[in-house]
MIVO-579311 format. One line per field, with one value per atom (N, C-alpha, C): residue number from 1; residue in one letter; atom name; x negated, y, z. Coordinates in Angstrom, 3 decimals. Last residue first. Layout:
REM residues N
num <- (NUM:...);
residu <- (A:...);
atome <- (CA:...);
east <- (X:...);
north <- (Y:...);
up <- (Z:...);
This chain:
REM residues 119
num <- (119:119:119:118:118:118:117:117:117:116:116:116:115:115:115:114:114:114:113:113:113:112:112:112:111:111:111:110:110:110:109:109:109:108:108:108:107:107:107:106:106:106:105:105:105:104:104:104:103:103:103:102:102:102:101:101:101:100:100:100:99:99:99:98:98:98:97:97:97:96:96:96:95:95:95:94:94:94:93:93:93:92:92:92:91:91:91:90:90:90:89:89:89:88:88:88:87:87:87:86:86:86:85:85:85:84:84:84:83:83:83:82:82:82:81:81:81:80:80:80:79:79:79:78:78:78:77:77:77:76:76:76:75:75:75:74:74:74:73:73:73:72:72:72:71:71:71:70:70:70:69:69:69:68:68:68:67:67:67:66:66:66:65:65:65:64:64:64:63:63:63:62:62:62:61:61:61:60:60:60:59:59:59:58:58:58:57:57:57:56:56:56:55:55:55:54:54:54:53:53:53:52:52:52:51:51:51:50:50:50:49:49:49:48:48:48:47:47:47:46:46:46:45:45:45:44:44:44:43:43:43:42:42:42:41:41:41:40:40:40:39:39:39:38:38:38:37:37:37:36:36:36:35:35:35:34:34:34:33:33:33:32:32:32:31:31:31:30:30:30:29:29:29:28:28:28:27:27:27:26:26:26:25:25:25:24:24:24:23:23:23:22:22:22:21:21:21:20:20:20:19:19:19:18:18:18:17:17:17:16:16:16:15:15:15:14:14:14:13:13:13:12:12:12:11:11:11:10:10:10:9:9:9:8:8:8:7:7:7:6:6:6:5:5:5:4:4:4:3:3:3:2:2:2:1:1:1);
residu <- (E:E:E:T:T:T:I:I:I:M:M:M:K:K:K:I:I:I:Y:Y:Y:Q:Q:Q:L:L:L:K:K:K:E:E:E:V:V:V:L:L:L:E:E:E:E:E:E:C:C:C:K:K:K:Q:Q:Q:I:I:I:V:V:V:L:L:L:D:D:D:R:R:R:Y:Y:Y:K:K:K:E:E:E:E:E:E:I:I:I:A:A:A:A:A:A:L:L:L:R:R:R:V:V:V:D:D:D:L:L:L:E:E:E:S:S:S:L:L:L:Y:Y:Y:V:V:V:K:K:K:S:S:S:Y:Y:Y:L:L:L:E:E:E:R:R:R:E:E:E:S:S:S:P:P:P:L:L:L:P:P:P:F:F:F:F:F:F:G:G:G:T:T:T:A:A:A:S:S:S:S:S:S:F:F:F:K:K:K:K:K:K:L:L:L:I:I:I:N:N:N:I:I:I:E:E:E:I:I:I:G:G:G:D:D:D:F:F:F:P:P:P:Q:Q:Q:V:V:V:Y:Y:Y:D:D:D:A:A:A:Q:Q:Q:S:S:S:Y:Y:Y:L:L:L:Y:Y:Y:E:E:E:M:M:M:K:K:K:R:R:R:C:C:C:G:G:G:E:E:E:R:R:R:L:L:L:D:D:D:V:V:V:Q:Q:Q:G:G:G:T:T:T:V:V:V:M:M:M:A:A:A:I:I:I:A:A:A:N:N:N:S:S:S:H:H:H:M:M:M:K:K:K:K:K:K:I:I:I:Y:Y:Y:R:R:R:N:N:N:R:R:R:K:K:K:L:L:L:E:E:E:E:E:E:F:F:F:K:K:K:N:N:N:M:M:M);
atome <- (N:CA:C:N:CA:C:N:CA:C:N:CA:C:N:CA:C:N:CA:C:N:CA:C:N:CA:C:N:CA:C:N:CA:C:N:CA:C:N:CA:C:N:CA:C:N:CA:C:N:CA:C:N:CA:C:N:CA:C:N:CA:C:N:CA:C:N:CA:C:N:CA:C:N:CA:C:N:CA:C:N:CA:C:N:CA:C:N:CA:C:N:CA:C:N:CA:C:N:CA:C:N:CA:C:N:CA:C:N:CA:C:N:CA:C:N:CA:C:N:CA:C:N:CA:C:N:CA:C:N:CA:C:N:CA:C:N:CA:C:N:CA:C:N:CA:C:N:CA:C:N:CA:C:N:CA:C:N:CA:C:N:CA:C:N:CA:C:N:CA:C:N:CA:C:N:CA:C:N:CA:C:N:CA:C:N:CA:C:N:CA:C:N:CA:C:N:CA:C:N:CA:C:N:CA:C:N:CA:C:N:CA:C:N:CA:C:N:CA:C:N:CA:C:N:CA:C:N:CA:C:N:CA:C:N:CA:C:N:CA:C:N:CA:C:N:CA:C:N:CA:C:N:CA:C:N:CA:C:N:CA:C:N:CA:C:N:CA:C:N:CA:C:N:CA:C:N:CA:C:N:CA:C:N:CA:C:N:CA:C:N:CA:C:N:CA:C:N:CA:C:N:CA:C:N:CA:C:N:CA:C:N:CA:C:N:CA:C:N:CA:C:N:CA:C:N:CA:C:N:CA:C:N:CA:C:N:CA:C:N:CA:C:N:CA:C:N:CA:C:N:CA:C:N:CA:C:N:CA:C:N:CA:C:N:CA:C:N:CA:C:N:CA:C:N:CA:C:N:CA:C:N:CA:C:N:CA:C:N:CA:C:N:CA:C:N:CA:C:N:CA:C:N:CA:C:N:CA:C:N:CA:C:N:CA:C);
east <- (-180.053:-180.569:-179.687:-180.560:-179.760:-180.289:-182.241:-182.281:-181.471:-182.354:-181.404:-181.297:-184.405:-183.049:-181.985:-186.674:-186.279:-184.869:-187.386:-186.625:-186.058:-189.150:-187.745:-186.853:-191.816:-191.030:-189.534:-192.813:-193.081:-192.211:-191.905:-191.514:-191.673:-193.141:-191.693:-191.200:-195.825:-195.201:-193.678:-196.147:-196.329:-195.663:-195.801:-194.858:-194.935:-198.068:-196.736:-195.667:-200.076:-199.978:-198.605:-199.565:-199.480:-199.321:-200.120:-198.761:-198.571:-202.876:-201.967:-200.542:-203.810:-204.028:-203.084:-203.103:-202.524:-202.667:-204.677:-203.220:-202.616:-207.470:-206.728:-205.246:-208.393:-209.092:-208.227:-206.709:-206.691:-207.319:-207.488:-206.139:-206.032:-210.078:-209.889:-208.516:-209.499:-210.361:-210.185:-207.950:-207.364:-208.185:-209.813:-208.717:-208.099:-211.420:-212.003:-210.919:-209.485:-210.264:-210.843:-208.585:-207.675:-208.404:-210.648:-210.357:-209.527:-210.378:-211.636:-211.420:-207.830:-208.074:-209.381:-208.196:-207.359:-207.615:-209.771:-210.303:-209.517:-207.914:-209.214:-209.806:-205.825:-205.591:-206.896:-206.594:-206.547:-206.380:-204.390:-205.649:-205.484:-201.939:-202.934:-204.253:-200.399:-200.169:-201.167:-201.035:-201.685:-201.495:-199.752:-200.805:-201.396:-198.050:-197.459:-198.472:-199.857:-198.994:-198.396:-202.966:-201.714:-200.847:-206.349:-205.106:-203.898:-208.929:-208.084:-206.791:-210.137:-210.653:-209.698:-208.958:-208.701:-209.136:-209.386:-208.673:-208.415:-210.686:-211.276:-210.634:-208.889:-210.239:-210.876:-206.718:-206.587:-207.946:-207.901:-207.397:-207.261:-208.406:-209.514:-209.098:-205.788:-206.747:-207.925:-204.817:-204.180:-205.102:-206.403:-206.529:-205.887:-205.566:-206.917:-207.050:-203.320:-203.172:-204.535:-201.865:-202.934:-202.758:-200.373:-200.106:-201.240:-200.798:-200.719:-200.377:-199.292:-199.902:-199.708:-199.802:-199.240:-199.999:-199.511:-200.311:-199.589:-197.205:-197.554:-198.311:-197.758:-196.755:-197.020:-199.667:-200.008:-199.045:-198.291:-199.353:-199.776:-196.681:-196.062:-197.083:-198.708:-197.739:-197.091:-200.040:-200.781:-199.831:-197.964:-198.620:-199.306:-197.459:-196.415:-197.005:-200.001:-199.430:-198.412:-200.212:-201.247:-200.709:-197.967:-198.029:-199.075:-198.707:-197.553:-197.607:-200.829:-201.052:-199.922:-199.473:-200.528:-200.798:-197.750:-197.210:-198.225:-199.585:-198.732:-198.152:-200.635:-201.511:-200.711:-198.386:-199.143:-200.025:-195.355:-196.735:-197.551:-192.318:-193.269:-194.643:-191.010:-190.276:-191.182:-192.072:-192.558:-191.817:-191.523:-190.598:-191.004:-193.543:-193.455:-192.597:-192.891:-194.174:-194.133:-190.409:-190.529:-191.837:-191.150:-190.225:-190.358:-192.753:-193.337:-192.457:-190.843:-191.952:-192.599:-189.242:-188.673:-189.762:-191.132:-190.455:-189.901:-191.735:-192.792:-192.181:-189.253:-189.808:-190.937:-189.102:-188.084:-188.591:-191.264:-191.317:-190.281:-190.327:-191.520:-191.603:-188.180:-187.938:-189.131:-189.503:-188.623:-188.312:-190.771:-191.568:-190.723:-188.507:-189.451:-190.253:-187.431:-186.645:-187.559:-189.575:-189.123:-188.326:-189.654:-190.803:-190.415:-187.150:-187.444:-188.597:-187.499:-186.477:-186.744:-191.062:-189.722:-188.772:-193.336:-192.762:-191.343);
north <- (140.354:141.647:142.306:136.889:138.001:139.303:133.997:135.216:136.300:131.943:131.809:133.095:132.469:132.512:132.460:131.941:133.341:133.485:129.284:129.718:131.127:129.091:128.722:129.241:129.355:130.573:130.337:126.824:127.420:128.638:126.442:125.541:126.196:128.555:128.382:127.524:127.968:129.176:129.082:125.630:125.590:126.802:126.694:125.672:125.556:128.334:128.928:127.944:126.402:127.357:128.006:125.153:124.384:125.314:127.313:126.756:125.949:127.579:128.696:128.186:125.082:125.495:126.630:125.144:124.128:124.508:127.501:127.363:126.367:127.698:128.081:127.725:126.790:126.407:126.615:128.111:126.648:126.149:130.757:130.338:128.819:130.636:130.966:130.493:130.025:129.134:129.378:132.235:130.892:129.915:134.322:134.281:132.884:133.761:133.741:133.607:134.053:132.813:132.679:136.662:135.543:134.215:138.322:138.209:136.968:137.974:137.609:137.422:138.995:137.592:137.105:141.686:140.809:139.340:142.601:142.621:141.664:142.266:141.594:141.496:143.956:142.511:141.729:146.579:146.018:144.498:147.733:147.197:146.637:148.382:149.454:149.022:146.173:146.975:148.126:145.130:144.590:145.444:145.739:146.651:146.262:143.709:145.029:146.045:141.590:141.574:142.950:143.158:142.454:142.472:142.753:143.526:142.628:141.569:141.366:142.181:141.901:142.662:142.636:140.034:141.463:142.333:137.365:137.856:139.361:136.922:136.363:136.930:138.107:138.649:138.191:136.403:137.826:138.461:134.034:134.102:135.556:134.805:134.412:134.506:135.245:136.356:136.043:132.677:133.712:134.926:131.431:131.010:132.036:132.718:132.898:132.510:133.072:133.127:133.297:131.387:132.157:132.082:130.661:130.978:131.851:130.338:129.144:129.403:133.195:132.057:130.841:136.618:135.294:134.238:139.541:138.556:137.216:142.021:140.940:139.882:144.148:144.292:143.266:143.000:144.209:144.406:140.987:140.615:141.804:142.482:141.675:141.319:143.644:144.479:143.714:141.425:142.391:143.273:140.189:139.492:140.496:142.118:141.739:141.075:142.147:143.348:142.986:139.487:140.075:141.306:139.294:138.500:139.058:140.944:141.310:140.577:139.439:140.812:141.267:137.094:137.064:138.454:138.008:137.441:137.414:138.720:139.752:139.270:136.155:137.252:138.367:134.646:134.300:135.442:136.182:135.900:135.659:134.717:135.812:135.328:132.417:133.650:134.878:129.968:130.615:131.889:128.768:128.496:129.190:129.778:128.336:128.028:132.518:132.068:130.581:132.542:133.047:132.597:131.593:130.813:131.236:133.748:132.406:131.510:135.795:135.888:134.515:134.897:135.058:135.093:135.027:133.770:133.809:137.768:136.775:135.451:138.808:139.114:138.156:137.837:137.444:137.689:139.214:137.754:137.237:141.841:141.469:139.953:141.572:141.966:141.600:140.951:139.951:140.285:143.408:142.210:141.144:145.020:145.356:144.125:143.767:143.877:144.128:144.145:142.792:142.798:146.912:146.191:144.780:147.322:147.908:147.170:145.977:145.520:146.056:145.564:146.088:145.649:143.335:143.831:144.324);
up <- (2.224:2.667:3.651:2.879:2.349:2.927:2.027:2.828:2.132:0.282:1.387:2.207:-1.411:-1.970:-0.871:0.012:-0.118:-0.697:-0.179:0.988:0.821:-2.308:-2.515:-1.381:-2.155:-1.962:-2.142:-2.725:-1.414:-1.122:-5.423:-4.342:-2.971:-6.760:-6.860:-5.693:-6.175:-5.629:-5.677:-7.685:-6.231:-5.578:-10.215:-9.740:-8.221:-10.247:-10.311:-9.839:-10.214:-9.106:-9.091:-12.686:-11.436:-10.231:-14.413:-14.342:-13.059:-13.921:-13.651:-13.510:-14.811:-13.424:-13.018:-17.522:-16.639:-15.167:-18.425:-18.546:-17.550:-18.455:-17.247:-17.265:-20.961:-19.737:-18.486:-22.729:-22.672:-21.367:-22.323:-21.949:-21.842:-23.421:-22.003:-21.528:-26.092:-25.310:-23.812:-26.836:-26.858:-26.028:-26.747:-25.782:-25.704:-28.974:-27.622:-26.550:-30.962:-30.874:-29.461:-30.610:-30.372:-30.242:-31.476:-30.042:-29.728:-34.235:-33.570:-32.072:-34.598:-34.935:-34.311:-33.845:-33.036:-33.340:-35.976:-34.615:-33.717:-38.052:-38.103:-36.700:-37.345:-37.404:-37.419:-35.012:-36.366:-36.295:-32.352:-32.867:-34.276:-31.376:-31.410:-32.059:-31.077:-32.277:-32.413:-28.523:-29.716:-30.971:-26.210:-26.656:-28.015:-25.544:-25.767:-26.296:-25.040:-26.236:-26.556:-23.963:-23.695:-24.956:-25.042:-25.004:-24.743:-22.840:-24.013:-23.915:-20.379:-21.529:-22.718:-18.652:-18.481:-19.643:-18.502:-19.681:-19.635:-16.103:-17.323:-18.588:-14.315:-14.461:-15.772:-14.562:-14.898:-15.140:-13.596:-14.965:-15.413:-10.946:-11.825:-13.291:-10.043:-10.060:-10.985:-10.188:-10.997:-11.123:-8.309:-9.709:-10.638:-5.885:-6.408:-7.881:-4.296:-5.754:-6.436:-1.472:-2.103:-3.609:1.517:0.119:-0.394:4.216:3.382:1.933:5.018:5.679:4.781:4.156:3.887:4.662:6.223:5.485:5.322:5.643:6.573:5.782:3.900:4.955:6.053:2.217:2.967:4.134:0.957:1.891:2.751:-0.759:0.298:1.374:-2.390:-1.678:-0.518:-3.429:-2.596:-1.803:-4.884:-3.778:-2.849:-6.867:-5.911:-4.669:-8.205:-7.601:-6.520:-9.067:-8.216:-7.490:-10.733:-9.505:-8.544:-12.849:-12.026:-10.685:-13.834:-13.368:-12.453:-14.535:-13.515:-12.960:-16.568:-15.335:-14.209:-18.534:-17.930:-16.605:-19.019:-18.593:-17.940:-19.803:-18.596:-18.111:-20.695:-21.075:-19.805:-19.733:-19.546:-19.994:-20.219:-20.489:-20.417:-19.538:-20.742:-21.122:-17.161:-18.268:-19.566:-15.538:-15.766:-16.991:-15.524:-16.070:-16.409:-14.280:-15.646:-16.294:-11.741:-12.571:-14.038:-10.931:-11.045:-11.923:-10.839:-11.778:-11.999:-8.704:-10.037:-11.111:-6.629:-6.943:-8.366:-6.639:-6.882:-7.319:-5.967:-7.281:-7.634:-3.358:-4.349:-5.764:-2.255:-2.340:-3.343:-2.345:-3.110:-3.292:-0.574:-1.973:-2.848:1.807:1.195:-0.263:2.309:2.035:1.330:2.806:1.742:1.329:5.060:3.825:2.626:6.867:6.525:5.217:7.052:6.502:6.072:8.295:6.992:6.318:10.761:9.809:8.394:11.509:11.738:10.618:12.822:11.586:11.885);
């Protein structure tokens, strides 16, 4: 890995760390956070594969909730339709919430080292 690739990868890892913190603290919607995490992970992993870090539960949650509109998209739908979706979405979120938060806490811990790296 050359210096440019290392800098690029470290930037993605910093964003992953920040995103994980935001998800744990509730600053970011879990569905939006998972989608962002998938993107950041794939970009960093493309530069150099991760060793000992995986986000499979985040991918499963994204897959299970991919049909549902994100909070930023909800104004495009009727309230009746959204209320029907919300019942189904709540059940899925309840099933995955603790697992997603646990994975984010793990990522915060494992990626903590990135705060020590300067560009």
